N, C-alpha and C positions, 0 to 999 in steps of 0.2 A: 257690642254688635258683632254678630258672627261674620267671618269672611265669606265672600261670595265663592260658591263652588262652581267650577267650570268643568264640564265633561261633554263628551260626544258619544252618541249611541251609533253603533254600526248599522249599515242597511241590512234589512232582512233578506236572506238568500233562500233559495229553494230547499237547501239542505237543512235549514233551521226548522222546517215544518215536517221533516221526516219522522221524528219521534212522535209527534202529535198524530200524524196520519197512521202510523203503526199501531198506536193505542186505539184509534178509532176502528181499525180493522179487527183488532182483538176483541173490542166491545161488541162489534157486529156478530163475530163468531160465537162469542158467549151467549149473546142474545138469541141467536138463531138456534142454538143448541140447548137452550135453557130447559133443564129438567130431563134431558134425554139420557143422562147417565145415571139417574137415580134408580135404586133397586125397584121401587114400585112401577116406574115406567117401563123398565126392562122386562118385568114380569108380565105387565099388560101386553107388551109386544109379543113376547113368547107365547102367551095364551092365544092371541089372535092368529099367530102364524101356525100354531098346532091345529086349531079348528079349521083354518083355510086348507091346510095340507090334507086333513081328513075329509074334506068336502062337506063339512057340517055347517051349511049356510044358516040354518035356523039357530044353532048354538052360537054361531058367531054374532048374529044380530042380537041375541039375548045378552052376550057378554059385553056389548057396548051399552053400559048402563050408567056411565058418569063421564064427566068432561076428560078425565085422564084416559079413559079408553077411546073416546072420540079422537083425542090427540094422537093416541098410538095408531088408530086406524089411518088418519090422514098422513102421519108420518110414514107408515109402511107403504101407503099408496104410491108415494113418489120415490122412496128409497129402496124398495125391494121389488125387483122385476117379477119374480114368481108370485108374490103375494098379489101384486097388481093384476096379473093375468088370472090367478085363481079367484079372486074376489071381485076386483073391478068396482064399477059403480052401477047401481041399479036404483030404481024407484024405491024398493023396499029398504035398501041400505040408507039412502038419503032420508027417507021418512024416519028411520031409527035415529039418525043424527039430530033431526029436527026435534024429535020427541025428548032427547036428552038435554039438548041446549039450543035455545032459540032466542037471540041470534048466537052464532058460534063465537068462541073467543077469537081474537085477532090471530093468535098463533096458529090455531087449527085452521082457520080460514086461509091464512097464507100458505100453510102446508098443502092444503087442498088445491089452491090456485097453482102452486108449484107443480103438483101432480098433473093438473089439467095441461099445462104448458109442456111438461115432459112427456106425458102419454097421449094426450088428445084422443084421437079416434081409434087407438090400438087396444083399448079396453072398454068394456061395457056394451059392445055391439050396437046395433041400429037404434035400440031402445034407450041405451044407457047414455049416449052423448047428449041427446036433447034434454033428458031429465037432468043431467049433470049441469048443463049450461044454464037451464032455468034456475036450478037451485043456487048456482053461484050468483046469478044476477039478483035473486031474492036476498041473499046474504049481504051482498055489497050495497044493496039499496039502503041498508041501515046506516051506511057510512057516507052516502052520497052528499049529504048536506053539511058535512063537517068541513071545516077549514084545514088546510094543510098541503104539503107538497110531497108527501111520501109516495112510494110506489103503490101502496095499497090505496091511497086516495085517487091516484091516476086510474087504477083499475076500476074503482067505484065509479068515477066520472065517465069512463069509456066502456062500461060494462056491456052496453048494447052492441058494440062493435067487436069487443075482444071475446065475449063469452057466447058463442053461437055455433051450431054445426057448420055454418057457412062463414065463420069469422075469417079464415085465411083469404078467401075470395073478396070479402069486404074490405079487409085491410089493404090488399094489393090494388084493388080498384081505387081506394081513397089515395094511396101513394101515387098511383099513375095520374090521377086527376090533378093532384097537387104537385106533380113533377118532383117527387121525392124518390131517391134511390133506396135500395134495400137496407143499407146501413142506417139511412135517415129514418126509415120506417121503425127499425129497432129502437133507435134513440127516442123518437116521438112517443112511443108507447111504453117505454121503460121495460124492455124485454131483453136487455143485454145479459141477464143472468140465465137465460134459457136457450142460448144459441145452439146447444147440442140436442135439444128436445124435438119431439115430433112436430109440435105445432109450428115452430119457425121453419122446420124442414118443409112442411106443406106450404107455407107462405113463400118460401124461397123458390120451390118448384113451380108454384103458380106464377110467381114473378117472372121466372125464366121463360116459362111457356107463353105467357102474355106478351113478353117482349119479342119473342120469336114470331108470334102471330101478327105483330104490328110492324115489324121493321120491313123496309122495301124488299120485294122478292129478289132473292140472290145476294142481298147486302151482307157485308161483314159486320160483326158486332162483337164487343167483348163477351157477351153472354154465350156465344157459340163455343168459346174455349172452356167456359164453366161446364156446360152440359156434356162436354167430351170426357169429363173426369169420371172414372168408374163408380166412385162413391155417389156421385150425383145422378147419372143415368140409371144406376141400379137401385136408387131409392123409389119409394112408392109415391106416385102422383095422387092416387086415391088407393084405398085398400084393395089389393088384388090386381093393380095395374101400374106398371113401372113407368117412371117419368120418361125413360128413353123411348118407350113405345109411342108415347104422345108426341115427343119431339120428331121422331121418324115420320109419323103420320102427317104432322104439320108440314115438315120440310118437303116431303114427297108430293103431298096434295097441292101445296102452293106453287110448286115449280111447274113450268111448262113442260109438255111432253118431250119436246125435241132436245132440250139442253138444260143442264143445271149448273149453277155457278160453283166455282172451285171451293169457296168456303163452305157451302152447304153440302157439297159432295163429300168434302173431308169429314164433316160431322157425321153423315150417314155411314161412311165406311169405318170411322173410329168407333161408333156404337155397335153397329150390326155386322160389319164385315161385308164381304161380297156375297150376293145371293146365289151366284153361280158355283155352288158347291153341292155335294150330296145332301139330300134331304135329312140324312141321319146326322149331319154335322150339328154339334151343339148350338152354334150360333144361328143356324137356320131354324132349329127347333125353337130357340128362345125368341127370336125376332121375326124372321121372314114368314114363318108358318102362321103368325098372327096378323101379318100386315095385308094378306090377301093377294091373289094372283095378279090383279090389275096393277098394284103398286110394285110387286116384284118384276113384272114385265116392264114397267116404266123405268125402273132403276137399271135393268139389264140393258135397255136402250141407251141410257146415259153411259153406262160403263163400256159399251162398244165404242162410243166416241173417245172415252178415256184410254181404252186399249190402243186405239188407232193413234192417238196423240203420242202415247209412250213409245209405240213402235216406230213412228215416224221420227221421234227424237233420237231413238237408237239408230235408225237408218241414216239420218243425217250425221250423227256422230261418226258412224262407220265411214260414211263418205268423206268427212273431214280427215279421218285418220288415214284414208287412202290417198291415191294420187289426185291432184287437182283436176286433171283432165277427165277423170272418171266421175266427178262430183255430179254433173248434170245427168249423166247416163244412170247413175245409181239412185239418185234421189228425187229430182224434180218430176219426171213424168210419172213415177209410181205414187208419189204423194198426190198428184192431181187426180190420178185414176181412183185411188182408194177414197180420197175425201169426196169425190164426186159421187161414188156409190153410196156413201154415208148421207150426203145431202139429198140424194135422190129418194131416200127412205127404203133402199133396197136391202140394207143390212138388218137382219132380225136377231143375230147372235154373233158373238165373237169370243175368241180365246187367245190369250197371249202366251207365247213361248219365248223365254229369255235365256240366252247363254250367260255364263258366269260374268263376262265383262259387262254385258248389258245389265245384269242384275246389280252389279256393283254401281253402275252409273245411275240407275233410277233410285237406288236407296240413298244415294247422295243428295238427290233432288227432293225426295219426299220422305216423310216419316213412315215407318213400317205400317202403322195402322191406317195410313191414308192411301195405300196402294191397293189396287184391285187384286183379286186372286190371279196368279199366273203360274204356269207350269215351267219347271226348270228343264233346260236342254243340256244334255251331257256334251257340252261343246264350249270352249272358252269364247268364241266369237259369234257364231251363227245364232240369230234370233228369227222368229217367224210369228205371223199372225194368221189366225183362221177366221174367215168371215162366212157366215151362213146367209145366203142371199134368198131370203124368203122360202127356204126349203127346196128351191129349185136348182141352185148351183152352190157347191161348196168350193170356196176359193181359199188357197194357202199361198201366201207371199212370204218372202224371207230376204234376209241380208246376205252379203258375201257370196255372189255368183249363184244365188238360189233361182231355180226356174219356177216361174208362175205356174200354179196347178189349178185347173178348173175341172170339177167332176160333178156329174148330174146326180150321183148318189155315192155313199160311202160304203166300203166293204163291211161285211157283217162283223168282222173281228176288229174294226177300227178302234183306235185309242184317242182319236182327236176330240171326241165329245164325252169321253169317259172321265168324269171329274174325280173319280177315286184315284186316278193316276196323277201323281204330282211331279213326276220327272220322266223324261222321254229321251231317247237316243236321237241324235242329229240325223242319223241315216234313215230313221223311220219316216221323217217328213220329207227328206230329200228323195228317197227312192223306194223304200218299202211300201209306203201307202199306195203309190201308183202300181207297184208290182202286185199287191194284194187285189187291187181293183181289177186289173186285167186278168188275173188268174180266175177271179170270181165271175166276171161279167164278160170276158172275152176281149180280144185285142181289137177294139172298135175305136171309132173317132169320137166316141161319147166322152172321153176323158182326155183333156189337153194338158201338155207341158210346153211352156212357151219360154224361150230365151229372150231376155230383154235386149233390144237393139235400138239404134238411133234412127231407124228408118220407118218407124211407126208400124212395123209388121206385127209386133206383139199386141199392141192396142187394137189394130184392125181385127185380128183373129179373135181376141178376147171379147170385143163388143159384139161381133157377129155370133159368137157362141152364146153369149148372154141372151141376146134377143131370140135366138133359136130355141132356147130353153124357157122362154117366157118371162125373163127378167126385163122389166121395162126401163130402159136407160136411153139417154141421149148422148151422142158422141160429144157434143159441145160442152157437156158437164164433166166429161171424164178426161179431156185433154186440156193441158194447161193453156190459158188464153194466149200466151206468147207463141204457142206452137200450133194453135188451132188452124190458122190460115194455111201453113205449111202442110198440116195433116190433110185437110180437104183437097189441097192441090195434088198431093201424092196419092191419096187413097180414094178420094171422091166420097160420094154419100155411102154411109154404112148403116 
């Protein structure tokens, strides 16, 4: 009797399966490249490429006369960009493939499916894509009743959804209805091998856009960060129209006229930049010229509010850097006055002028692409803001002992609204602008310079001037609520 053998098998670990998985990957590569290195196959590919380069479409169709040349055609369709552009897919080419082999071999069909997901609507034109999707549905119908869990079997079962000119829209709609994210969509339909292709790019863009169309107005969402990536917003939503343009239209149209949320404004500025630039500016030509004047005007209104917020942040910081006793005089009354003008709807245009300290401050608070366009001031400290009050009054306010300026018109040589000028001297806004005004229009009382004081004199004179020039304002909206009773007692009705 043989003695009893006792032994123990160790537990299987993940490492034990690595050689097997490596062998599986090698087998897949061998299978997918089967026959592609043979001399006959290479000669077939070379022949088709020569005919395509020569533009001989008739000769090319005739050359596809056996399954080898069908396989060469489908292989080149996904692997060679130039060949795909030159030949593409058409009813004639697809009919030729049918004549040679009906149904196609699995290898040729898989190659054509890969070409479809890689190229989608970039080849074949308006006529080619419908013919192509009909063809693929026909070929996959031969496999629809077979059992199996291969990718090809999944494509056969889902052929109506996957192979259609409107397939990206259908898939995204199905994903949204079933509450599946984009990664889940890829897994559901076995599309992980085509993440760099045009088809999934179209799906992704539609998914992004549908999300933006359905999130609450002004809400933040992870998809907003995705569409700010240049590779995303510069991709095609549909042939001939960039995704970025669709995103801009959606965000601008969905937002109210008076205000836009910071996350949505950041997206708009990150994609298109500030529209208050010369019309020759590349960004203006690429985006704003296509968005229409109504949208441009709407965004300018939002950016006036943003300009004012940034200026007030700078003004407050300047006050904090100064003496504590000066803080109320420097900041609170001017903040109330300018915000009141904005809330009254009097501001039709603005422009921000930042000194070097202020520029450094705002760049710490915001990304470069999230900032509005501003003009640099050749000064370490002084910053200013220009407000156009309905074309009736031009107002310039500034920090660091800047005198408030109110003009009924600008000098003909003015620089303040010349967006080609990206830097300006501090002295121009402090004194030269008013000097040019008086030299051109005479020393009249039509242009005011007001020193800020604590006795409400500057507010009284400014409000009276605005009303005289036809700017409809109410004193109660321009004076801080804590100071309004004292203002009325001191000044009376204005």
